[in-house]
C-alpha positions as CSV (number, residue, x, y, z in Angstrom):
1,G,28.3,14.1,-31.6
2,L,26.1,11.1,-31.1
3,G,23.4,12.6,-33.3
4,R,25.4,11.4,-36.2
5,A,26.2,8.0,-34.8
6,P,22.8,6.2,-34.7
7,D,24.4,2.8,-34.0
8,K,26.0,4.1,-30.9
9,V,22.8,5.8,-29.7
10,E,20.9,2.5,-30.3
11,R,23.5,0.6,-28.3
12,L,23.4,3.0,-25.4
13,M,19.6,3.0,-25.4
14,R,19.5,-0.8,-25.4
15,R,22.0,-1.0,-22.6
16,G,20.1,1.6,-20.6
17,G,16.8,-0.3,-21.1
18,A,18.4,-3.6,-20.0
19,R,19.7,-2.0,-16.8
20,V,16.2,-0.6,-16.0
21,E,14.8,-4.2,-16.4
22,R,17.5,-5.6,-14.1
23,G,16.6,-3.0,-11.5
24,R,19.8,-1.0,-11.9
25,A,18.2,2.4,-12.4
26,G,21.5,4.3,-11.5
27,G,23.4,2.6,-14.4
28,A,20.6,3.1,-16.8
29,F,20.5,6.8,-15.9
30,E,24.1,7.2,-17.0
31,E,23.5,5.5,-20.4
32,F,20.6,7.9,-21.2
33,E,22.6,10.8,-20.0
34,R,25.4,10.0,-22.5
35,V,22.8,9.9,-25.3
36,L,21.4,13.3,-24.3
37,A,24.9,14.8,-24.0
38,G,25.3,14.2,-27.8
39,A,21.7,14.5,-28.8
40,P,19.8,16.7,-26.4
41,D,16.5,16.3,-28.2
42,H,16.5,12.5,-28.4
43,F,12.8,11.8,-27.5
44,E,13.2,8.2,-26.3
45,A,16.3,9.1,-24.2
46,L,14.4,12.0,-22.6
47,G,11.4,9.8,-21.7
48,N,13.6,6.9,-20.5
49,R,15.8,9.2,-18.4
50,A,12.7,10.8,-16.9
51,N,11.2,7.4,-16.0
52,T,14.6,6.4,-14.5
53,L,14.7,9.6,-12.4
54,F,11.2,8.7,-11.1
55,K,12.4,5.2,-10.2
56,L,15.3,6.8,-8.3
57,N,12.7,8.8,-6.4
58,R,13.5,12.1,-8.0
59,P,10.1,13.1,-9.3
60,V,10.8,16.9,-9.6
61,E,13.6,16.3,-12.1
62,A,11.5,13.6,-13.8
63,I,8.7,16.1,-14.5
64,E,11.2,18.6,-16.0
65,L,12.3,15.9,-18.5
66,Y,8.7,14.8,-19.2
67,D,8.0,18.4,-20.1
68,R,11.0,18.6,-22.4
69,A,10.0,15.4,-24.2
70,L,6.3,16.4,-24.5
71,K,7.4,19.6,-26.3
72,L,8.8,17.3,-29.0
73,K,5.8,14.9,-29.0
74,P,2.7,16.6,-27.3
75,G,0.5,13.6,-28.2
76,N,2.4,11.0,-26.3
77,A,-0.1,9.3,-23.9
78,P,2.4,7.2,-21.9
79,L,4.5,10.3,-21.1
80,W,1.5,12.3,-20.0
81,T,0.5,9.4,-17.8
82,N,4.0,9.0,-16.2
83,R,4.0,12.7,-15.7
84,A,0.7,12.4,-13.9
85,I,2.1,9.7,-11.6
86,A,5.1,11.9,-10.7
87,L,2.8,14.9,-10.0
88,R,0.7,12.7,-7.7
89,R,3.8,11.6,-5.8
90,L,4.5,15.3,-5.2
91,E,1.1,15.9,-3.7
92,R,-0.2,17.8,-6.8
93,P,-3.3,15.8,-7.5
94,H,-5.2,18.3,-9.5
95,E,-2.3,18.8,-11.9
96,A,-2.0,15.0,-12.1
97,L,-5.7,14.8,-13.2
98,L,-5.0,17.4,-15.9
99,S,-2.0,15.4,-17.1
100,A,-4.0,12.2,-17.2
101,K,-6.7,14.1,-19.2
102,R,-4.1,15.1,-21.8
103,A,-3.1,11.4,-22.1
104,L,-6.7,10.4,-22.7
105,A,-7.2,13.2,-25.2
106,A,-4.3,11.8,-27.1
107,Q,-5.4,8.1,-26.7
108,P,-8.9,7.7,-25.3
109,D,-8.6,4.0,-24.5
110,F,-5.2,4.2,-22.8
111,A,-5.7,2.0,-19.8
112,P,-2.8,3.2,-17.6
113,A,-4.1,6.8,-17.9
114,H,-7.6,5.8,-16.9
115,F,-6.1,3.9,-14.0
116,V,-4.0,6.8,-12.7
117,D,-7.0,9.1,-13.1
118,S,-9.0,6.7,-11.0
119,T,-6.5,6.5,-8.1
120,V,-6.2,10.3,-8.0
121,R,-10.0,10.6,-7.9
122,L,-10.2,8.0,-5.1
123,Y,-7.5,9.9,-3.2
124,L,-9.6,13.1,-3.5
125,G,-12.6,11.2,-2.2
126,D,-14.5,11.1,-5.5
127,F,-15.6,7.4,-5.0
128,A,-18.3,7.3,-7.7
129,A,-15.8,8.1,-10.6
130,G,-12.9,6.6,-8.8
131,W,-14.1,3.0,-8.3
132,R,-15.6,3.0,-11.8
133,G,-12.3,4.1,-13.3
134,Y,-10.4,1.6,-11.1
135,E,-11.7,-1.2,-13.2
136,W,-9.2,-0.1,-15.9
137,R,-6.4,-1.5,-13.7
138,W,-6.6,-4.8,-15.6
139,G,-5.5,-3.1,-18.9
140,G,-2.4,-1.5,-17.3
141,G,0.1,-2.6,-14.7
142,M,-2.1,-5.3,-13.3
143,A,-2.8,-7.1,-16.5
144,K,-0.8,-10.1,-15.3
145,E,-2.9,-10.4,-12.1
146,R,-6.1,-10.7,-14.0
147,R,-7.8,-14.0,-13.5
148,K,-9.2,-16.0,-16.4
149,L,-12.2,-17.6,-14.8
150,T,-15.2,-19.1,-16.6
151,A,-17.9,-17.8,-14.2
152,P,-19.2,-14.3,-14.9
153,L,-17.7,-11.3,-13.1
154,W,-20.1,-9.8,-10.5
155,L,-20.0,-6.1,-10.1
156,G,-23.2,-5.6,-8.0
157,E,-25.9,-6.4,-10.6
158,G,-28.6,-8.9,-9.9
159,D,-29.7,-11.0,-6.9
160,V,-26.9,-13.1,-5.4
161,A,-29.2,-15.1,-3.0
162,G,-28.5,-18.8,-3.4
163,K,-25.5,-18.2,-5.6
164,T,-21.9,-19.2,-4.8
165,I,-19.5,-16.3,-5.3
166,L,-15.7,-16.5,-5.3
167,L,-13.9,-13.4,-3.9
168,H,-10.2,-13.4,-4.8
169,A,-7.3,-11.4,-3.5
170,E,-5.4,-9.5,-6.3
171,Q,-2.9,-7.2,-4.7
172,G,-1.0,-7.1,-1.4
173,F,-1.8,-8.6,2.0
174,G,-3.0,-5.2,3.3
175,D,-5.4,-4.8,0.4
176,A,-6.9,-8.2,1.1
177,I,-7.3,-7.4,4.8
178,Q,-8.9,-4.1,4.0
179,F,-11.5,-5.4,1.5
180,V,-12.5,-8.7,3.0
181,R,-14.9,-6.6,5.1
182,Y,-17.4,-7.0,2.2
183,A,-17.6,-10.8,2.5
184,P,-20.1,-10.7,5.4
185,L,-22.2,-8.2,3.5
186,L,-22.5,-10.7,0.5
187,A,-23.3,-13.5,2.9
188,A,-26.1,-11.3,4.4
189,R,-27.6,-11.0,0.9
190,G,-27.9,-14.8,0.8
191,A,-24.7,-15.7,-1.2
192,R,-22.4,-18.5,-0.3
193,V,-19.0,-16.9,-0.2
194,L,-15.7,-18.5,-1.1
195,L,-12.6,-16.5,-0.4
196,E,-9.2,-17.1,-2.2
197,V,-6.2,-15.3,-0.6
198,Q,-2.5,-15.6,-0.3
199,P,-1.4,-18.7,1.8
200,Q,-0.1,-16.3,4.5
201,L,-3.7,-15.1,5.1
202,V,-5.6,-18.4,5.0
203,R,-5.3,-19.3,8.7
204,L,-6.2,-15.7,9.9
205,L,-9.2,-15.3,7.6
206,S,-10.6,-18.8,8.1
207,G,-12.7,-17.4,11.0
208,L,-14.2,-14.5,8.9
209,A,-17.9,-14.1,9.4
210,G,-20.0,-15.2,6.4
211,V,-17.3,-17.1,4.6
212,A,-18.0,-20.7,3.8
213,Q,-14.5,-21.6,2.7
214,V,-11.1,-19.9,2.6
215,L,-8.7,-21.2,-0.1
216,P,-5.0,-20.5,-0.7
217,R,-4.1,-19.1,-4.0
218,Q,-3.2,-21.8,-6.6
219,A,-5.4,-24.4,-4.8
220,P,-8.1,-26.2,-7.0
221,L,-11.3,-24.2,-6.9
222,P,-14.7,-25.8,-6.1
223,P,-17.6,-24.8,-8.4
224,F,-18.9,-21.3,-8.2
225,D,-21.5,-19.2,-10.1
226,L,-19.9,-15.7,-9.9
227,H,-16.6,-14.1,-9.0
228,C,-15.4,-10.7,-7.9
229,P,-11.8,-9.4,-7.3
230,L,-11.6,-7.9,-3.8
231,L,-10.9,-4.3,-4.9
232,S,-14.0,-4.3,-7.2
233,L,-16.2,-4.8,-4.1
234,P,-16.5,-1.1,-3.3
235,L,-17.8,-0.5,-6.8
236,A,-20.2,-3.5,-6.6
237,F,-21.6,-2.2,-3.3
238,G,-21.7,1.4,-4.6
239,T,-19.6,2.5,-1.6
240,A,-19.5,6.3,-1.1
241,L,-17.4,8.1,1.5
242,D,-20.2,8.1,4.0
243,S,-21.2,4.5,3.4
244,I,-17.9,2.7,3.9
245,P,-18.7,-0.5,5.9
246,A,-16.4,0.2,8.9
247,A,-17.7,-1.9,11.8
248,V,-14.5,-3.1,13.5
249,P,-13.3,-5.6,14.6
250,Y,-14.1,-7.8,11.6
251,V,-10.9,-9.8,11.8
252,A,-9.9,-11.8,14.9
253,P,-7.3,-14.5,15.4
254,A,-8.3,-18.0,16.7
255,A,-8.3,-18.5,20.4
256,E,-5.7,-21.3,20.4
257,V,-3.2,-19.1,18.5
258,V,-3.9,-16.2,20.9
259,E,-3.1,-18.5,23.8
260,I,0.3,-19.3,22.4
261,W,1.3,-15.7,21.9
262,E,-0.2,-14.7,25.3
263,E,2.3,-17.2,26.9
264,R,5.2,-15.9,24.8
265,L,4.6,-12.3,25.6
266,A,4.0,-13.1,29.3
267,R,7.8,-13.9,29.4
268,T,8.6,-10.3,28.7
269,P,6.7,-8.4,31.5
270,A,5.7,-4.9,30.5
271,K,5.9,-3.7,34.2
272,G,2.6,-1.9,33.9
273,R,3.5,0.0,30.8
274,P,1.3,-0.1,27.7
275,R,2.5,-2.6,25.1
276,V,2.8,-0.9,21.7
277,G,3.7,-2.8,18.5
278,L,6.1,-1.3,16.0
279,V,6.5,-1.8,12.2
280,W,8.7,0.7,10.4
281,S,9.3,-0.9,7.0
282,G,7.2,-2.9,4.5
283,E,7.8,-5.2,1.5
284,R,11.0,-4.1,-0.2
285,A,9.6,-5.0,-3.7
286,H,6.7,-2.5,-3.3
287,D,6.9,0.2,-5.9
288,N,6.7,3.0,-3.4
289,D,8.9,1.3,-0.7
290,L,11.4,4.2,-0.7
291,N,8.7,6.6,0.5
292,R,6.4,4.5,2.7
293,S,9.2,2.6,4.7
294,M,11.5,4.4,7.1
295,S,14.6,3.5,9.1
296,L,14.3,2.5,12.8
297,A,16.6,5.4,13.6
298,G,14.1,7.8,12.2
299,L,11.8,6.8,15.0
300,A,14.2,7.9,17.7
301,P,11.8,10.3,19.5
302,V,9.3,7.5,19.9
303,L,11.9,4.8,20.8
304,D,13.0,6.9,23.7
305,L,9.5,7.3,25.4
306,P,10.2,5.7,28.7
307,H,6.5,4.8,29.5
308,L,6.0,2.4,26.6
309,Q,7.0,-1.2,26.2
310,L,7.8,-1.4,22.5
311,I,7.3,-4.7,20.7
312,S,8.8,-5.1,17.2
313,L,6.4,-6.8,14.9
314,Q,8.9,-6.4,12.0
315,H,9.1,-9.7,10.2
316,D,11.9,-8.6,7.8
317,I,14.8,-6.8,9.5
318,R,16.9,-4.8,7.1
319,D,20.7,-4.7,7.4
320,C,20.6,-0.9,8.2
321,D,18.3,-1.5,11.2
322,A,19.9,-4.6,12.7
323,P,22.8,-2.8,14.7
324,L,20.3,-0.4,16.3
325,L,18.0,-3.2,17.3
326,Q,20.9,-5.0,18.9
327,M,21.7,-1.9,20.9
328,R,18.1,-1.7,22.1
329,P,17.3,-4.9,24.1
330,D,14.4,-2.9,25.6
331,I,12.6,-3.3,22.3
332,V,11.1,-6.8,22.4
333,Q,11.5,-8.6,19.0
334,I,8.9,-11.1,18.1
335,G,8.1,-10.4,14.4
336,Q,10.7,-12.7,13.1
337,N,8.9,-15.6,14.8
338,F,5.7,-15.1,12.9
339,S,4.9,-17.9,10.4
340,D,1.8,-16.1,8.9
341,F,-0.7,-13.4,9.7
342,A,-2.6,-15.5,12.2
343,D,0.6,-15.3,14.4
344,T,0.8,-11.5,13.8
345,A,-2.8,-11.0,14.7
346,A,-2.5,-13.1,17.9
347,A,0.4,-11.0,19.0
348,V,-1.4,-7.8,18.1
349,A,-4.3,-9.0,20.2
350,Q,-2.1,-8.7,23.3
351,L,-1.1,-5.1,22.6
352,D,-2.5,-1.8,23.7
353,A,-1.8,-0.1,20.3
354,V,0.2,-0.4,17.1
355,I,2.6,2.1,15.5
356,A,3.1,1.3,11.8
357,V,4.0,2.7,8.4
358,D,1.7,1.9,5.5
359,T,2.0,-1.9,5.5
360,A,-0.2,-4.9,6.0
361,V,0.2,-4.8,9.8
362,A,-1.4,-1.3,9.7
363,H,-4.5,-2.8,8.0
364,L,-4.5,-5.7,10.4
365,A,-4.5,-3.5,13.5
366,G,-7.3,-1.4,11.9
367,A,-9.3,-4.4,11.0
368,M,-8.9,-5.8,14.6
369,G,-10.1,-2.4,16.0
370,K,-6.8,-1.8,17.8
371,P,-5.6,1.8,18.3
372,L,-3.4,2.4,15.3
373,F,-0.9,5.3,15.0
374,L,-0.1,5.3,11.2
375,L,2.9,7.1,9.7
376,L,2.2,8.1,6.1
377,P,4.5,9.4,3.3
378,F,4.0,12.9,1.7
379,A,1.5,11.9,-1.0
380,A,0.0,8.8,0.7
381,D,-1.8,5.9,-1.0
382,F,-5.3,6.7,-2.1
383,R,-6.6,4.3,0.6
384,W,-5.8,7.0,3.2
385,L,-7.4,9.8,1.3
386,R,-6.1,13.4,1.6
387,E,-5.4,15.8,4.4
388,R,-7.2,13.8,7.1
389,S,-5.9,12.6,10.4
390,D,-8.5,9.9,10.6
391,S,-9.6,7.0,8.3
392,P,-13.2,6.2,7.4
393,W,-12.1,2.7,6.7
394,Y,-10.6,2.2,10.2
395,P,-12.3,4.1,13.1
396,T,-9.4,3.4,15.5
397,A,-6.7,4.8,13.3
398,R,-4.9,8.2,13.7
399,L,-2.8,9.4,10.7
400,F,0.5,11.2,10.9
401,R,1.5,12.5,7.5
402,Q,4.8,13.8,6.2
403,Q,4.5,17.5,5.5
404,Q,7.4,17.5,3.0
405,F,8.5,14.9,0.4
406,G,10.9,12.5,2.0
407,D,10.9,14.1,5.5
408,W,9.6,12.1,8.4
409,T,10.7,14.6,11.1
410,G,7.4,16.4,11.6
411,A,5.3,13.3,11.4
412,V,7.4,11.5,14.0
413,E,7.4,14.5,16.4
414,A,3.6,14.7,16.1
415,L,3.4,11.0,16.8
416,G,5.6,11.3,19.9
417,Q,3.3,14.1,21.2
418,A,0.2,12.0,20.6
419,L,1.8,9.0,22.3
420,R,2.6,11.1,25.4
421,H,-1.1,11.9,25.8
422,A,-2.8,8.8,24.4
423,T,-5.7,7.6,26.4
424,F,-4.4,4.0,26.6
425,M,-1.7,5.3,29.0
426,P,-2.2,4.5,32.7
427,A,-3.7,7.7,34.2
428,E,-0.9,8.5,36.6
429,R,1.6,8.6,33.8
430,L,-0.3,11.2,31.7
431,S,1.2,14.2,33.6
432,A,4.8,13.0,33.0
């Protein structure tokens, strides 16, 4: 067997690792499988195969292999951490916390374990420990996003009156939209607020209350006294579940952009039906895309509601969805004409509601105070908390959660029911 051929094992392991790096998890899986066929207790192969199974969205099998590997090396912090992540994806948060705890018992300063622990705590609504622990993100997967700025980091201490503070986006578009809500609060404390965001958000956020200047990422920065990454603001403000600043709308598109989209949408008369925006898939590169995005076909019960005028806000149409869209000229497609989020917001401003999966457009609709019908995967992101059908971050949102891993059926059915009875419907249609 391979146990006696270390060179061959080494070669297979290297090939498997290279395939993982190139995003070819399926091929990597086979290489690790071959190692384990000859050497069932090969620790690295067990761990790598478990990680690959997780990448292939097979968390149940991944956990079985983590357990096998951890019997061989019970003090391995990375494997306990990865096991915690897999448990979290299966909606087993309390077990995930125990797994993260084992990782930290083995290696107390292991940043990825602290980070996973913090996201689970935030998911469970423990904001005090959660936001504090979330600062460990810079030592883990987000190390490359960490900014090296000379001004001191501000995390809530001291008076900011008369100081210039730079707030900077660090994660996705939706994260930036969700957490810019703190900018006006800083301005109210007397700070001069600079905001640095992705170029696609600059035009939209230029009208944000309390912000002196909005800069695109990579632009030269004017002088500032302090800085704070956007997702550190809840910690800086000591945000608890009952003190989330949730006054909406706090984002609004400029009147001249709204005018353009008003005109464009006027060309597709809704014939008295409510206009409802639709977004069913997000950024393909997102590490949880397989779970948070869905196919357009999966929305069939909603697509067939005759009393809605559906407007596709989908910017990126996947090959698997294109044929169905072509067969549905009744779904008005405008998303591919958006040049940035100012356009998206101006179109959303014309709508009665938005149906979305967990993407930036969901955050945008929530920030604009539009009725939002949000479809969430089984173990949703910590931003949506647990077992709730509302969001303390977005008062106009209603949440529809998968009841089983990977199965949208129940959530879509519940959404269909809600849309039949939604209050934005013209009254005479409610009995239909």
